[in-house]
N, C-alpha and C positions, 0 to 999 in steps of 0.2 A: 524588366523581370528574370532572376537569376530561374534557371528550367534545373537547377541542382542546389541542393543543400547540404554541405558537409559537415559530418558525426564528427565531435571528439567525445569522446568514451572513456570516465577514471573506474578504472575498473573492473574485473574482466570473471571473476566467479559465479557464482550460481545467479544474481541478478544482474550480470554481466552478459553472462550465456542466453538469459530469456530474453534482455534487451537486444542483443546482435540479430536474435533469430525474427525479433521484432520487427527492426529496422531492413531486415533483408527480405522479409515476407512482403511487409505495406504497398509497396510497388506495385506488387504482382497483381496485388487482390483487390485495391482502392484505387479512385480514381486522383489522384493525388494531385495537386498544383505545383509539384517541385518532386523533384527525385533524390531522396536522401543516398549519400554516399557514404560507405562506411570506412570515414578519412583515418583515422588514430584511436588505437586503443591504447590506453596509460598503466602502469602497474609497477609500484616501488618494484616487484621484482623484475627485471626485464628479460629474463628469459622466459619466464612463466608467461609473462605479456604477448612475449612473442609467440609464443607455442599455441599461447590464444588467438592470435592474430593470425598464425596460418588455419587454423580448426573453423574460427568464425567467420573470414572474410574480411578483416580489417588489412589497409592496405598499410598502412605505417604504423609504427611505437613508439613510446615516450616512457622514459622513465620518472619524469617530471611535472607534474600535473599542471603547474604555470606554463611551464613551453607550450602546452595543448590549450591553454587558456585564452596565452597571447599569442596565438596564429593567428594572421588575419585570416588563411586560408578557412577556416574553423566557423562555423553560420549557426551550431548546434551544440550545446555541451552536456552532455546524459551523466549522471555524476551518480555510480551505484557502490561506490563505495563505503565502509563502515561508518556509525552516524558520528561518530567525534571531527569526520572531517566535511561534512556536506555543507555546513555555515561559509567557513573560508571559500570552499572552492566554488561555491553557489555565488559567494557574494562577488569573490574576483571575474568568476565570468559574466555574471550583470553589469558591472563596471564594466569588463571590455567591449561591449556590445553585442553579445551573446543572448541568444533565446536558451533558456537552461530546463531542462528538467532534472528533479531529483526525486531516488528513492525516500521510500518510507521507511520510520517515521520522521519528518523535516529536517529535525534539530533534535540535538539530546535535552535542551532545556528551551524552556518559553521565550525566553529572553533571546536564545540564539534565536530561536523560529520569529521571533518580531524584528529581529535586525536582517534576515532574508528577507523578510514581507517589506518593509521598507526599504530597501535594496531595489525591489523589483518595482517597486512604484516611486521610486526617484529616477531609476533607469529608463522607466518604460519598456524595459525587452520584456518579451511573451518568454511568461514561468508557468512553469507547473509541477504540482508532487505526483508522484504515478503511485494513485491508488487505483491498481489497474480492475478490481473486482465493479467499481461504477459501468464498467462497459462489458458486462455480463448480457445479453439480449433480455433474459431475464429480467436481469435489475434495473436496467434499463425500464421495460414494459411495467413491472411495480412503481417506478417512481411515477410513470405518465398516468397510472390508471389513480395513483393517488391525491395527482393535482388534478386528476379530472374531476375527485369527489368519489369515486366509486366503493371506496370504503368507507365514507361518511367522516366522522368526527373520529378522528384517530385515539385508540386509551390505552395502547400497548405495543411496543417495541421489544422484542425478546431475542437476546442472542446469542448465538457461543460462538467460540473459537477452540477446537480442541486438536493436540499434537500429542505425540509420542515420543519425540526424536531425543530426548536426555531422561530418560527415564530412571536407565541404567547408571549406578553411581560410580563407576567407572569411566563414562565420557568425560572426556577431555573437557580443560576450564579455558574452551574458547572463547573467541572474543566478544561474543554474542551473552555470556554469563559475566562479562566483565564490565562493572558500573560508569566508569569512566572513557567507556568506549561505549556502549551501546545502548547509556543513558538508562534503560530498564529493560527488564529480560521480554517472559509473555505480553506482558502490557504494553513496553512500547513497538514489540514484534509484529503480533497477531489483533490485540485489544485492540490498537490503534485500527485496523481494518473495519473492524464491526461497530466502531466509533465512529469512522467516517462513513461510512454505508448508513447509521440512523443518522446521521448530520444529514447526509444527501435527501435521505429516504422522506423525514419527519419531520426536522426543523432542527436551530440550536438547542444545546442542553442548557440546562437554567442552575441546579443541585444535584447534590450526588453525595452518596455514603457507600466505602469503597475497603476493602480489604484484599491487601497483597501481601503472599505470602513466599516464604521460600524453603522446599521440602528437604535440600539436598546443601550443608552448607561448606564445603570443601569438595572439591575436584582433584584429579590429577592434574598435575602441571603437562602443556609441550614439554616434549625431551629436550627442547634447546632452551629450555628454560628455569629459573633459578626456582627453590620450594621455599614456602612458608610454613610448612609441618612436612613431615614426615606418615606415611602409612603403608604397610606392606612392602616398603622400598622404594614407593613410590616419593617424591616430590610433590608435596598437594599446595592450590593456591583456594583462596576464600571465595566464594563466588559472592559477589557485590548488586545482584539481581533479584529480581521476583521469580520464584519457576510457575506462579497461576496470579489472576487476579480477579479477582468478581465485584459486580457494582450494582445498587440499584440507584434510581435518581429519579428526574424530571424534566421533559421541556420543557420551553417555555411557552411550548402551546398548550400547554397541560398533560398529554400525555407521559406517562410512564415508562420508565424503561428497565431492563435487567440484563446486565451483560456480565459471561464467564467466559474465559482465555485461559487456557493450561497448556503447560508443553508435558502434563503429567497424566494424559489419559490414554491408559494403555488399549490398542485396537486404533487408536484414530489418527490418522497420520496427516492429514490435512482436513479436517471436516468443520465444513460452517454450515451452521442453520441460523435462518433468520425466521421468526413468527411477526404479523404485525395484525395487530386487531381492532376495529374499526366499530361504528355505530350499523353500519350497513352490509362487512363483510370483512374478510380475513385473506391474508396472503401469507403463503409458508413457501421458503425457499433453503435447498440442499444442496450445497458445492457440490458432492459425490454425483449431483442427478441434475448436473448447469444449466442442460438444456429445456427442463422442464420449470414451472412456473405454479401451485398451485393457488387456485382462488375459491373458497368460498363465498355465496354469494346469498346472501340473508335474503333479498327480494326474490328469491327465485319461488315457486307456489309450492304450497305446503305438500309434503311427501317427496319432494323432489330434491333437499337438501343434501348438501355435501360439497367435500373439494371434490374439483372439475382439475382436471392436468389439461394443463398450454403448452402445449409446445413449442417451444421459439423459434424454430429452423426456418419458416415460411417467410419467403422475401419481405413480407412484410414487418418483418420487425429488425430491429436497430443491428444492426450489420449485418444481418443473415445473406442479404441478399449478393454480397460479395463472396461468399463463399460456395457451398453446394446445394442441389434439390435441398426440397423439405424432406426430412427425418434421417438427414445424413449431419449427423451431430458433429459440436466443435469442443474444443477442450482449454485449458488452461491457458494454453501461448498465444494462445489467439486475443486473449484479453491484453497483452501486450501488443499486438501488432492494431487491436484498434485504438489503444493510447497514442502510439508513435504516428499512426496512421491522422488523427484527428491534430497533433501537434505538429505536423510539418504542414498542415492548412493554416493551421492557426500562428504557425511561425510566416509562412508566405504571406497574410493578410495584415499581420501584427498584430493580432488580438491574441490575449489568453485564452486559454480554453479550460473549466476546469475537469479536477481539482485543482485550484490554483495556491501558489503560495501564503496567500490569506487564507488558505482551504485546511493548511498544512498548518499556521502558528495557530488557527482556532482549536483545529486537534491538539496539539502540543498542549493549550489552555485546557482542554479538559481533561488530558493523561495525567497534567500536573496536579489539577486538582482534585484526581483521585488518590495519586501520591499522597497529599498533603490530606487528605480523610484517611487514608488509612493509617498515617501515621500520628494521627491526632487523635484518632478514634471518633470523630464526629461528621456530622454534613458540613459539606463546604458548600458555597457558592459560588456557579462558575464565571468568573469576571471578563472578558477579553477584553 
C-alpha cells in the first residue's frame, strides 16, 4: 500500500486556492491512510499557474491538463476549472485510472453529468463532487438527528443562499455570467448547494415549480475581448445566465421545499440559511454562525419550548476532535480539509465517499428541471 498519493490539480484560482489549502492541511490534522502530495498544478496561463504553484505549495507546473491526467505518477485528479471543462477532464482522468474530485456543479448539462456518472461506474474509480457544505459539523449533526427521527415526519425544507457580488452594473462579463461556460448563473453556482443539502438531509426531490430571472442583461466585456454593443465607451456583452433563482416543490417523501438563490441581495456576501420543520421539532442553520445548530424540540415540557443552541465544537461532533478545544470555532476553509481528508481515505480503501458523481448527476437533473419549469412556466416532474 502506498503511503503517499500524488495529486494533480487542474485550475488555480478561487477554488484552486481553497483546495490547495485543504490538501496541505488535511494530513496535519487528520489520521489519514496516506499522505497527499501536491504534485502538479495546471492552468492554461502557465506563468500564472507557476506563480500559484509557488504561493500554494505545488511542486510541478503544467499548461496542459492532458499531460497531468496521463502522468502515471498522479493518483488523484482535482478538477477546479470552469464548468464547461468538467466533463472532458473528469472522464479522461477516470479512464486513465485516477481517483477524481470535481467542483460543483458537476457539469453544464444533465447529459454531461450522466456521462461522467457512467464513466465513474464503468471504470470503478473513486469519484467525488465537491459539495463541501455537507462537511460542516452542524450539517452532519442535522443529518444524524433527522435520520434518528428526532424531527419526526419532515414537513418543510426552507433554504436560501444570498450573495451580492454582481449588483453593480459595471461588473464585467466574467465566465460565470456566460451560459456556454457556466451553464447557469446563481442557479448552478449557489442554488446547487442548497439543492444538494436538501437531497442530503431530506431526500430526493419529486417535482418543482421554478422562476429564473436576469436583472442586468448586458455587462462590460473584459478589455481583451471584442464587444457586442457599446455603452459609455465600453464594449458590452450579453449576460446569458440567471441572476436569481426561486423554486417551490415536493420531495418524494412528501415534504415541501422552498428555495431562493440570488447574487442580488445587497449586504449578503455568502449567506446560507436552512430551516427544516418536522412533526416533533425543527432545525435552523445559518452559515454566518456555522459552529451552531439551533434545535426546537416539541417534546420539551410545557413552558420550556424554544430554540436551543447546540455548539458543535466539542470532540463528540464530526471532524471537531481533529481541531481545537471546545468553543474554539472553525471556518469556511475547514470544510475543504474535511472533504479532502475523506477523499484520501476513500482513495486508499478504493471506495467512493459521498457525494459521488451519482449525487452530482442527480443534482444536475434537479437544476435542469427547474430551468425547464421556468421556461415552460409550469410544474415539472423530476426524473433521474
